[in-house]
N, C-alpha and C positions, 0 to 999 in steps of 0.2 A: 325896362325890367332888368333888375340885377340879380345875379346868384348869389346866395348867401352862403358863405363857406361854413361847412360842418367839420366837427372833430374827425379823427382818424378812424373812429368806430363806424362811421356811416359814410354815406356818399360826400364826395368833396364838394359838391354844390347841391342847392335845394332842388328838388324836382318842381316844376311849375304845378300849381294847385289845379286839379282837374275840373275845379267849380268855377273857374275864371269866367267872367262876362264882359260883353262890350269889348272885345279884343281880337284881333285877327286870329289868334290861337283858339279861341272859343268855337269858331266854326269849324276849325280843322279837328279838334277834339270831338266835336258832334259828329262830324263825318267819320271819325275812326269808330265812334260808338255805334254807329248806324251800321257800318260795313263788316266790323268784326263782331258785334253784338256784346262788346264790352268797352269800357273806358281806356284810354290810353294807359298803357304800362307805365311802371315807374321808369323804365329805361327810355322810353318815348319821351317822359315827360322831364327827364334830364337833358335830352337833346333839344327839346322844345325852348330851352333857355335862349336859343338862337333861332327865333323863328323863322327867317328866311330859309335857313340851312335845313331845319326841320322840315319844312314844306318840301323841299327838294329831296331829302333823304327819305320821307315817308312816301313820296311819289315812287321813287325806284323799288323801295323795299315792298310796297303794295303791288307794284306791277310783277314783281318776282313771285310773290306769294299767291296772288289770285288771278293774275292773267297770263302767267308764264305757261309755256309748253311743256315744261318738265312735268313728268308723273310726279305726285305727291311723295311716293317712296325715294325716289331719286333726290328730290329738293331737300326733303328733311334728312335724309343720310348726309347730303353735303353740308347742311348747316351744322348738324351735331359733330361731324369730322371737324369741322372749323371750330366749334365750341370747345372740342377736345383739345385740339392742337394749340389753341390760344389760352387754354385753362379758364375759359369764360363760363363759369357756373350759371350766370344769368341766363345765357342763350341756351345752355343746356337744359335748365328747368324749363324754360319758355317753350322749347320745341320738342322735348323729349316724349310728352305725350301725343303730340302729333305725329312722331315717327313711329310709334308703336301702333297708333290708329291706322296708320298708311301700310302696316303689315311688316314692319322691320323687326327682326327678332330680338326681343328685349335682352335675352341672355347673351347675345353677340354684342350688343350695345354696351351692356354692363361690363363685358370682359375688357373693354378698352380702359376702365379705370384701374385693371390690373395689368396692364400691358399685353392683353391678349392680341393676337394677329391671325385669328383664324381666316381661312378663305371663306368669302361670303358664298352662299348657294347660288346666287345669281351673279353671272360674270359683269352685269351692268353696275351692280352695287360695289363689286370689287374694284372696277375702274373708276367709279366715283371717288371712293375712299383713295385710291392711288392718286388721283388727280388732286384732291385737296391736300395730301400729303406733299406731293411734288411741289406745289405752288407754295405751301408753307415753308418748305425746307430750302427752296431754290428760286422761287419767284417766276417759274417757268416750266415747261413741259418738254421733256426730251423726245425724240422722233419715236423712239420705241412705244412710249405711252401715247403719243398722237395717234399714231397709226392703230393702236388698240381702240382708242376713242372713236376713230373715223370708222372701225367696223361695226361699232355698237350704236353710234348715234350720227344723226344729221349734223350738219354744220350748224344749224339753228340752235340744236340742244347743245353742242359743245360750247358755243359762244354763250348761251344762256348759263351754263354750269360755269364758265369762267367769271362772268360776271356776278352770278350768285356767291361763289366763293370770295371773290374781292369784296363784294359789298358786306358779306357777313364777318370776314375778317376785319375790315375797318369798323364795322359796328362792335365787334369784340374788342378791339384795341380801345375804342371810346369808352365803352361800359366799363372795361377793367380799369382804365386810368380814372374814371370818375368814381370807382368803387360803387357801382351799381349793387343794391341789396339783393 
């Protein structure tokens, strides 16, 4: 399978057709449709141009989204902060509705677009935003933030947050570079 180069107005490679048959990707796409109730997104189909990589990327993403221990509000807040920090409109549009459904205040999320830096009403939310910002800024977490995280979350949840932010940062970089629509 080869990726077809497109002009600068669209994605840099063509997404794999969602209607493929007799291909290892067909079973993955069918599994995505069953699991999420929708066919693979354009972003997923762009990454599917590398089937082995797509399979592993999908496994980690699915684990974080559906089997993780993080409450949905914290997970979606972390993903949206990554989308904001990386300028990934694709992830913002993909996860914005889930964040609102998880109970995050729409006005506070919208304020990010205007540089808003209000304190979140839940100290866990504030810590998640600070974690995503620290990782984006310096690729690490200082002792002060670590101690704050440790008072709010178990070690397992901190690890899951770190992996979630890393996974979605990687995804945002890939989708931005590919010019995902």
